[in-house]
PAPATOR-451537 format. One record per residue: y, x, z of N, C-alpha, C in turn. Coordinates in steps of 0.1 Angstrom, whole numbers, plus 5000, padded with zeros to 4 digits. Layout:
# residues N
YXZYXZYXZ;...
//
This chain:
# residues 655
116767231393116667161380117667051380;118467041369119466931368118866801366;119466701372118966561370119266511356;118366431351118566381337119766301336;120366301323121566221321121166071321;122165991325121865841326121565791312;120565701312120165641299120265491302;120965411294121165271297120565181287;120165231276119465141266118365211258;117465141253116265201247116665271234;117865231228118265301216118665441219;119165471231119565611234118365701237;117165641238115965731240115165731227;115165851221114665861207113165851206;112465911216110965911215110365781220;110365681212109865551216108265561216;107765651208106265661208105765711222;106565801228106165851241106265741252;107265651251107365541260106165451259;105765421246104565341244103265391250;103265531251102065591258102165591273;103365601278103465611292103365471299;103865371293103865231299102365191303;101365201294100065161298099465241310;099865371311099365451322099965401335;101265361335101965311347101365181351;101065091341100464961344099064971349;098365071344096965091348096965131363;097765221366097765281380098765191389;099265081384100164991392101265071398;101865151389103065231393104365151390;105165121400106365041399107565141401;108165181391109265281392110465231399;110665091398111865031404111665011419;110565051425110265031439110065171446;110165181459109865301466108465341463;108165471462109065591466109865641454;109865571443110565621431112065581431;112365471438113665411438114065381453;115265421457115665391470115865241472;115265191482115165041484116564981487;117465061494118765001498119765021487;119765131480120865161471120365141456;119065141453118565131440118765261432;119165371439119265501432117965571431;117765641420116565721417116365821428;115165831434114865931444114866071437;115066171445115066311440113866351432;114066391419112866421411111966521417;112466611426111566711432110766651443;110866521447110066461457108566471453;107766491463106266511461105666401452;105966281456105366161448105766171433;107066201431107566211417106966321410;106766441416106166551409104766531406;104066461416102666431413102466331401;103366241400103266141389103566211376;104566301375104866371363103666461359;103166531368101966621365100766541360;100566421366099366341362099566291347;100766251344100966201330100966311320;101466431324101466551315099966581312;099166581322097766611321097066521311;097366391311096766291303097266291289;098566311287099166301274099366431267;099366541275099566671269101066711266;101966631272103366661270103866751282;105066801280105666891290106366801300;106666861312107366791322108766761318;109366851309110666831304110766701296;109666671289109666541281109366421289;108566431299108066321307109166271317;109966361323110966321333111966231327;112666261316113666161311113066031307;111766031302111165911298110965821311;110465881322110265801334111665751339;112665841338113965801343114465681335;114265681322114665571314113965441317;112565451318111765331321112165271335;112465351345112865301358114265231357;115165291350116465221349116465091340;115665101330115464981321114864861329;113864891338113264791346114264731356;115164821362116164771371117164681364;117564721351118464631344117864501341;116564491337115964361335115864271347;115564341358115564261371116864211375;117964291373119264241376119664131367;119364141354119764031345118963901348;117663921351116963801355117463731368;117863821377118363771390119663691388;120563751379121763681376121563551369;120563551360120263421353119663321362;118863351372118263261381119163221393;120363281394121163261406121763121405;121663041416122262911416123262901429;124262821428125162801439124862661445;124762661458124362541465125462511475;125762381477126762341487125962301499;126262361510125562331523126462251532;125962131536126562051546125662031557;126162051569125162051580125761971592;124761941601125061861613124361931624;124961941636124262001648125062111653;124562181663125262281670125362411661;126462471661126662591653127962661657;127962791657129262871659130162861648;129662821636130462811624131262681625;132562691624133462571626133462481613;133162541601133262461589131962381588;132062261582130862181581130362181566;130962261558130562271544130762411539;129762481533129962611528129162621515;129462721506128662741494127862871496;126662871491125862991491125163011477;124863131474124163161461122863221464;121863181456120463221458119663201445;118663281444117863271432117063141432;116963081420116162951419114662981421;114263111420112863141422112563161437;113563151445113363171460112663051465;111963071476111262961483112162881493;111662771498112362701508112562781520;111562861524111662951536112763051534;112863111522113963211520115363141520;115463021515116662951516117062921531;116062881539116262851553116762971560;116163091558116563211564118063251560;118363231548119763251543120763161550;120463031551121262941558121462971572;120363011579120463051593121363171595;121263261585122163381586123563351584;123863271574125263231570125963151581;125163061587125762971597125463011612;124863131613124563181627123663091634;122563051628121662951634120363021637;120363141641119063211644118263151655;118963091665118263041676117962891675;118062841662117962701660116962671649;116362551649115462511638116362421629;116062421616116762341607115862271598;116362151593115662081583116662061571;116162081559116962081547116561961538;117561891533117361771525118161781512;117561761501118261761488117761641480;118761561476118461441468117461351475;117661331488116861241496115461291500;115161411497113861461500113861591508;112961611517112861731524112461851515;113161961517112862081509111662151515;110562171507109362221512109462381513;108962431524109162571527108362661517;107162621513106262711505106462701490;107362621485107562601471108962661467;108962711454110162761449111262651447;112462681448113562591446113562521433;113262601422113162551409112162451407;110962471414109862371413110162241420;111162251429111562131437112762061430;113062101418114162041410115562061417;115762171423116962211430117762291420;118962241416119762311406121062351411;121762431403123062471408124062361411;124862381421125862271425125262161433;123962171436123262071444123762071458;123761961465124161951479122961961488;122862051497121762061507122362011520;121661901525122061851538121161921549;121861981559121062061569121262001582;120161981589120161931603119762041612;120562081621120262201630120262161644;119262201652119162171666118562291673;118962311686118362421693116862411694;116162521694114762521695114262471709;115062491719114762441732114762291732;115562221724115562081723114262021718;113762091708112462051702111362071712;111362181719110362211729110362111740;111562061743111661961753111361821748;111161801735110761681729111861571732;113061601730114161511733114061401722;114861291725114861181716115961191706;116561311704117661331695117061321680;117761241672117361231658117361361651;118061451655118261581648117061671651;116061631658114961721660113761681651;113061781646111861751638110861691647;110961701660109961641669110061491669;111261441666111461291666110661231654;110761301643109961251631108561241634;107961351640106561351644106261241654;107161221664106961111674106960981667;107860951658107860821651106560801643;106060911637104860901629103660861639;103660931650102560901660102660761665;103860711668104060571672103660481661;103960511649103460421638101960421637;101360531639099860541638099260451649;099960451661099460371672099560221668;100660181662100860051658099760011648;099460101639098460081629097060061635;096760141645095460131651095360001660;096459961666096559841674096259721664;096859731652096659611643095159611638;094559721638093159721633092159671643;092459691656091559641666091959501670;091159431678091459301683092759301691;093559191690094859191697094659181712;095659241719095659241733097059201738;097159131749098459091753099359201757;098759321760099659431764099759541753;099459501741099559601730100559551720;101459641715102359601704101659631691;101959551681101359561668102359541658;102259611646103159591635102359531624;102759401620102059331609102859341596;102159361585102859361572102759231566;103859161563103859021558104559011545;104358901538105058871526106358801529;106958741518108258681519108258551528;107058491529106858371537106358401552;106358531555105858571568104358571570;103658561559102158561560101658701559;100758741567100258881567099558911554;099759031549099159091537097759141542;096659081537095359131541094659211531;095059201518094359271507094959411506;094959481517095459621517094359711521;094159831514093259931519093759991532;092860051540093260101552094360211551;094160301540095060411538096460351534;096460251525097760191522098460121534;097660061542098259991554098860091563;098160211565098660311573099960371568;099960401555101160461549102360361549;102060241547103160141548103660131562;102760131571103160121585104060231589;103660351586104360471589105760471582;105660441569106960441561107960341566;107460221569108360111574108960151588;108160211596108560251609109660361608;109460461600110460561598111660501592;111560411583112760351577113560271587;112860201596113660121606114360211616;113660321619114260421628115460481621;115360511609116460571601117660471600;117360341599118360241598119160231612;118460261623119260261635120360371636;120060481629121060591628122160551617;121660481607122660441597123660341603;123260251612124160171619125160241628;124760361633125560441641126460541632;126260531619126960611609126660761611;125460781616124860921616124060931603;124760961592124060961579123061071577;123361191582122361301580121061271587;121161221600119861191607119161071600;119960971595119260861587118560921575;119261011568118561061556117361141559;117261211570116061281574114961191575;115161081582114060981584113760911571;114760881563114560811550113660901541;113961031541113161121533111661121537;111361121550109961111554109360981550;110160871552109660741548109360731533;110260801525110060811510108760871507;108360981514107161051512105960961515;106060881526104960791529104760681519;105960621515105860521505105160561492;105360691488104860741476103360761477;102760751489101260751490100660621486;101460511484100960381480100960371465;100160281460100160251446101460191441;101760211428102960151422102860001422;101659951421101559801422101959751435;101559821446101959781459103459791462;104059911457105459931459106259821452;105859771441106559671434106259531438;105459511449105059381454105759351467;106359451473107159431485108559491483;109559441490110959481488111259601496;110459651505110759761514111059891506;110359911495110560031487111960031481;112359911476113659901470114759911481;114559851493115559861504115760001508;114660081509114760221513115660301503;115460281490116260351480117760301481;117960171484119260121485119960191497;119260201508119860261520120160411518;119260471511119460621508120760641500;120960561489122160581481123360531489;123260441498124460401506124860511515;123860591520124160711528124960811519;124560831506125260921497126660881496;126860751494128260701492129160721505;128560691516129360701529129660851532;128760941527128961081529129761141517;130161061507130961101496130161221489;128861211488128061311482127961291467;128961331459129061311445127961391438;127561501443126561591437125161521436;124961411444123661341443123661231434;124561231424124661121414123361101407;122761201402121561191394120461121402;120261171414119261111423119560961426;120860941428121360801432121060711420;121360751408121060671396119560631395;118760731397117260711397116860611407;117360631419116960541430117460401428;118660381423119160251421118360181410;117860261400117060201389115760151395;115160231404113860181411114160061420;115260061426115659951435115759821427;116459831415116759721407115359661401;114559751397113259711392112359641403;112459701415111659641426112159501429;113459491430114059361434113759251424;113759291411113459191400112059141401;111159241403109659211404109359121417;110059151428109759081440110458951441;111758941437112558821438112558741425;112258801414112358731401113858731396;113958711383115258701377116058581382;117258601387118058501393117358431405;116458511411115858471423114858351421;114358331409113458211407112258221416;111658341416110358351424110658331439;111758381444112158371458112458231461;113258161452113558021455112357931456;111257971449110057891450109357911463;109658021470109058051482109858021494;111158031493112058011504113257931500;113757841509114957771506116257861506;116057981512117158071513117158181502;116658141491116558241480117858301476;118858221475120158281471120758371482;120258361494120858441505120558591503;119558621494119258761491120358821482;121258741477122358791468123158901475;123158901488123959001495123459141492;122159151490121559281486122059321472;122259231463122659261450124159291450;124959241459126259291461126359441463;125559491472125459631475124959711463;123859651457123159721446124159741434;124759631430125659641418126959721421;127359721434128459801438128159951436;126959991441126560121440126360171426;125760081418125560111404126960131397;127960051401129260071395129860201399;129760241411130260371416129660491409;128260481408127560591401127960601387;128160481380128560481366129960541365;130860501374132260551374132260701374;131560761384131560911386130860981375;129960911368129260971356130060961343;131260901344132160881333131860761324;130960671329130660551321131560441327;132860441323133760351329133560201325;133060181313132760041308131659981317;130560061319129460021327129959991341;130760081346131360061360132059931361;132859901351133659771351132659651352;131559661344130659541343129959531356;129459641362128659631375129659581386;130859641386131759601396132159451395;132259401383132559261381131459171387;130159221385129059141391129159151406;129359261412129459281426130559191432;131659191425132859111430132558961430;131858911419131558771418130558731429;129558821431128458791441129058801455;129958891458130658891471131458771473;132058721463132858591464131958481468;130758471461129858361464129258371478;129158501483128558521496129558521508;130858501504131858501514131758381523;131958401536131858291546133258271552;133658151552134958111558134858121573;135758191580135658201595135758071602;136557971596136657841603135257771603;134557771592133257711591132257781600;132357911600131457991609131557951624;132857941628133157911642132657771645;132857671635132457531637130957521640;130157601632128757591634128357661647;128957771651128657841663128957751675;129957671674130257581686129157471688;128257461678127157361680126057431687;126157561690125157621698124257721690;124657741677123857831669124457971669;123658071666124158211666125058241654;125758351655126658391643125758421631;124658491634123758521623123158401616;122758301624122158181618123258101611;124458101616125558031609125958091596;125958221596126358301584125258271573;124058291576122958271566122958121562;123158031571123157891567124257861557;125457911560126557881551126357951537;125758071537125558131524124458061516;123458011523122357941516122857801510;123857741517124357611513125657621505;126057741502127357761494128557701502;128457711515129557671524129557531529;128457451526128357311530127857321545;128657271554128257281568127057191571;126957071566125756981569124457051564;124557101552123357161547122957291554;124057361559123857481566123057451579;123457351586122757311598121257271596;121057201585119757161581118857291578;119457381571118757511569118457581582;119357581591119057651604117957591611;117957451612116857381619115557401612;115557401599114257421591113757571593;114657661594114357801596113757821609;114257751619113757761633112357701633;112157591626110857521626109757611620;110157681609109257771603108857891611;109857941619109658051628108658011639;108857891644107957841655106557831649;106457781637105157761631104457891629;105157991624104558121622104158181635;104958161645104658211659103358151664;103258021662102057951666100858001658;100958011645099858061637099458201641;100458281645100158421649099358421662;099758331672098958321684097558271682;097358181673096058131670095158241664;095758311655095058421648094658531658;095558561667095258661677094058611687;094158481690093158431699091758431692;091758401679090558401671089958541670;090758641668090258781668089758821681;090458781692089958821706088658761708;088358631705087058571707086058631699;086358671686085358731677084958871683;085858941688085559071694084659051707;085058951715084358931727082858891725;082558801715081258751714080458821703;081158901694080358971684080058891672;079158941663078858871651077558791652;077358711641076058631641074958721637;073758671637072558751634072558811620;073258741610073258791597074558861594;075358901605076458981603077858911601;077858781601079058711598079958711611;081258701609082158681620081958541626;082058531639081858401645082958301640;082458181637083358071633084058011645;085358041647086058001659086257851659;086457791647086657651646085457571651;084257621647083057561652082857581667;083357701671083257731686084057631694;085257611690086157511697085557371696;084957341684084457201683083257181692;082457281694081257261703081757261717;082757351720083257361734083957231738;084557151728085157021732084156921736;082956941733081856851737081456871752;082056971758081756991772080857111775;080357181765079457291767080257421771;079657511779080357631782080557721769;081757781769082057861757081057971754;080558041764079558141762078258091755;077857971759076657911754076957861739;078057811737078457771723078457891714;079058001718079058121710077658171707;076758171717075458221715074658131706;074858001706074257911697074657941683;075957961681076457981667075958121662;075858211671075358351666073858331662;073058261670071658251666071458161654;072358071651072257981640073058021628;073658141629074458191618075558091614;076258041624077457961622077157821616;075857781617075457641612075757551624;076757461622077257381633076157281638;075457211629074457111634073357181642;072857291636071757361643072257411657;073457461657073957511670074057401680;074457281676074557161684073157121690;072157131682070857091686070357201697;070657321695070257421704070857401718;072157361717072857341730072257221737;071857121729071357001735069957021741;069157101735067757121739067557241748;068357341747068057471754069257531760;070157451767071357501772071257611782;070357601791070157701802069757831796;068857831786068457961780069658031773;070457951766071658011759072558071769;072758001780073658061791073158191796;071858191799071258311805071258421795;071058401782071058501772072458561771;073458481772074858521769075458601780;074958581792075558651804075358801804;074158851802074059001802074959071791;075059001779075859061769077259061772;077758951778079158941782079459041793;078559061802078759161813078859301807;077959331798077959461792079259491784;079759391776080959411768082159411776;082259341787083459331795083459441806;082359501808082259591819083059711817;083159761805083859891802085359871803;085859741801087259721801087859671814;086959631823087359581836087259681847;088159691856088059781868086959741877;086359841884085259811893085759711904;084859601905085259501914084859531929;085659611936085259661949086459611958;086059551970087059511979087459631988;088659621993089159732002088259752014;088159872019087359892031087859822043;086959772051087359702063086559762075;087359822085086659892096085759802104;085959672103085159582112083859542105;083659582092082359542086081159622092;081359752094080159832099079759782112;080659762122080259712135079559572134;079959482125079359352124077959372119;077659462109076359482104075459552115;076059642123075359702134074859592144;075759492146075359392156074259302151;073959312137072859232131071559312131;071659432137070459522137070359632127;071459652120071459762110071759892117;071160002111071560142115072860182108;073460282113074760322108074760352093;073760442089073660482075073260362067;072460282072072060162065073160062063;074060042073075159962071076160012061;076460142061077360202051076760192037;075460212036074760202023074860062017;074659962026074759822021076159782016;077159832024078459802020078859872007;078359992005078560071993077960001981;076659951983075959881972076659751968;077259681978077859551975079359551974;079959671973081359681971082159621982;081759661995082459622007082459462009;081559392003081459252005080459232017;081059182028080259172040079159062039;079458952032078558842031077258882024;077458962013076259002005075459112012;076259202018075559312026074659242037;075259152044074559082055073359002050;073458942039072358862033071158962030;071459072024070359162020069759222033;070559242043070059302056069059202062;069459072062068558972068067258952060;067358962047066158952038065259072041;065859192043065059312046064359302059;065059242069064459232083063259132082;063459022073062358922073061158972064;061459062055060359102045060259252046;059159302053058959452055058759522042;058459452031058159512018059459552011;060559512016061859542010062059702010;063159742003063359892001063359962015;062860082015062860162027064260222029;064460282040065860342042066160442032;065160532028065360632018065760562004;065060452001065360391988066760321988;067060272000068460212001069560312000;069360422006070360532005070460581991;069360591984069360641970070060541961;069860411963070560311956072060321958;072460341970073860351973074460481967;073760591967074260711960074460691945;073460631939073460611924074660521921;074860411928075960321925077260381928;077360461939078660531941078960631930;077960701925078260791914078660721901;077960611898078360531886079760481888;080060431900081460371902082460481901;082160601906083160711905083360751890;082360761882082460791868083260691861;082960561864083660451857085160451861;085460471874086860471878087560591871;086860711870087560821864087860791849;086860721843087060681829088260581827;088260491837089360391836090760461839;090760561848091960631851092460711838;091460771831091860841819092360751809;091760631807092160531798093560481801;093860471814095160421819096260531815;095860661817096760771814097060771799;095960751791096160751776097060631772;096860521779097660401775099160431779;099360491790100760531794101360621784;100560721779101160811769101460741756;100560641752100760571740102060481741;102260421753103460341755104660431754;104560551760105760641760106160671745;105060701737105360731723105960611716;105460491719105960371712107460351715;107860401727109260381730110260451721;109660541713110460611703110960511692;110160411689110560321678110660171682;110060141694110059991697111459931697;112459991703113759921703114259891689;113959981679114459951666113559851659;112259851661111359751655111659611661;111859611674112159481681113459421676;114359521673115659471669115659401655;114759451647114659401633113559311629;112359331636111159271631110559161639;110959151652110259061661111158931663;110458821664111158691666111658681681;112658601683113158571696112558451702;111858451713111158341718112158221722;113258251728114258151732115258131721;115058021714115958001702117357981706;117657951718119057941722119758071727;118858171727119358301733120358361724;121458411729122458481722121958621718;120858661724120358801721120058821706;119758711699119458731685120658781677;121858741682123058791675123158941676;122758991688122859131690121659211684;120559141683119359211679119159201664;119759111657119759111643118659021637;117459011643116458931638115658991627;114658931622113758991612114459001598;115458931595116158931582117558991583;117659101591118959161593119659201580;118859241570119459271557120259161551;119859041553120558921548121758881555;122058951566123258921575124359021574;124359091562125459191560126759121560;127759181567129059121568129859141555;129459241547130059271534131459321535;131959361547133359411549133459541541;132559631544132559771537132459751522;131559671518131359651503132659601497;133259501503134559451497135659551497;135659641507136659751507136359851495;135159881492134759971481135059901468;134859771467135159701455136659711451;137459691461138959701459139359841455;138759941461139060081458138760111444;137560081440137060121426137660031415;138059911419138759821410140159881407;140759931417142060001415141960121407;140860201409140660321401140560281386;139760181384139560141370140860091363;141660021372142959981367143860101363;143860201372144660321370144160391357;142860381355142260451343142360371330;142960251332143160161320141860091315;140860071324139660001321139559871327;140559811333140559681339141659601334;
//
């Protein structure tokens, strides 16, 4: 039987009524003519009509409709081809072209390629295509578009990925991830940073300890923000930690790695309320850093996302700092020092406007950036003069900017800033000591936290701290009543507080056992003890010879004391308890070591930016940046971009 002639449009098939009858039957039986066995999967060609599956389908439709096979065959052939044409048209309509830029190991020598894919494809399908094009089958990749990670289970269209978008790809060997290296190009690093941030969050929730690092969230005056929900505090902690780690790569000009961490930080910030995001400048700074990465990478295709982020940054800065820094000036003498951030913001807004064709807006923004950069410029001679007085370059630069170049006022600013830092440090130590004591002694009978000021006041009268705490607990923090209790019943308060203190401290302290001494057993034997008895007494008293000998003498003087069997049983019970406790302490020690190892993923970066330097004369602050590193921008790069785009506007006739 000859194959039916090609049919390419419905107008060429005259019996439309027959098509209308066949379509419902195919839909009912879920027959897809454009798929196997009716269509060859590789070529798209119609399978041989004499194939068993095709013959069975024709016979089934003939039986239901009463038509002949000669009528049904061309109808099925038309419907199959028509379906393939619609699929091809839809595929061409959905096809988008993406620019792929990648970092990491690859056999492909180019660092930028173009690929085409359907907008209906998922992130996973895009990942497979990239791996195939770049020969990355043995590597894991992360994909970033417009500052956000591409999700594997969502369609590209749903993630607002359009044609000509730039996809930043970070590729690393799978073995590197398995080995949990500290390379920023591994997805394991991001997880490690999140785990470290969660540790810092948990440390901040519990009472402070001298051997625990904590991350505190503070306002512009360095005061801790306490009105945060636990979820918001956790999200902010993780977001800020990811941001700081990303900034460490930004300083190294590793922009792809920085963007990977900024993307994760962005996701965490979005878990917070809009009110919270607009009350701290971290959200604005993250958007500013993200767009700065776009500029340094010359990623023109991210203009739309850049404009949106700069708008959020501008809004955030105005709400946090106030118009013309009024709010900031009321809180800090260095309010105008934050103008360095607006140099970068207005510069980026100018560049985005320029590439969007808004040359007039670009000129206005660039003019603002140029004027602000001029105001923030520091004369090298004045900087050197202040540094010769023993101050760091960072302190000198910020001082001169805050005083508009006046050396005397700059020195006053530096001294005042140091005083405030010392004051904050002292307040932080007092707060940590207060939390430590509150954890140690617990709450009052009505559930209040122990009043530490009252505790110190009573302690200054010469009473033991434990007795003062017990009196305040029983009196519900009433100072006069607690004083009377100490005056009238001091011994009882001391006795009551001791068992509780022992119980609370017991779990955190190692077992107090002296090292074994081979001479102890012979000495006890010389006092009349039997061998097992001597060993049992030393076990009970933690190898303390004096206590073991004291009990032995009491036992010899009083026959009603424990029998040998009772003594051995006591020793066994204590030995078992001690072994369990030591095992628990060892496990805690291992867990602490693991936590410390995880913290090393982020500690150098957090210490670089967020922790104060104890020695004010130390030059390490120059290298470490200090807590206000953003305000110490040199502005060299910004000034170079200002000159470049000023010249572009001149060449275009807009300056």
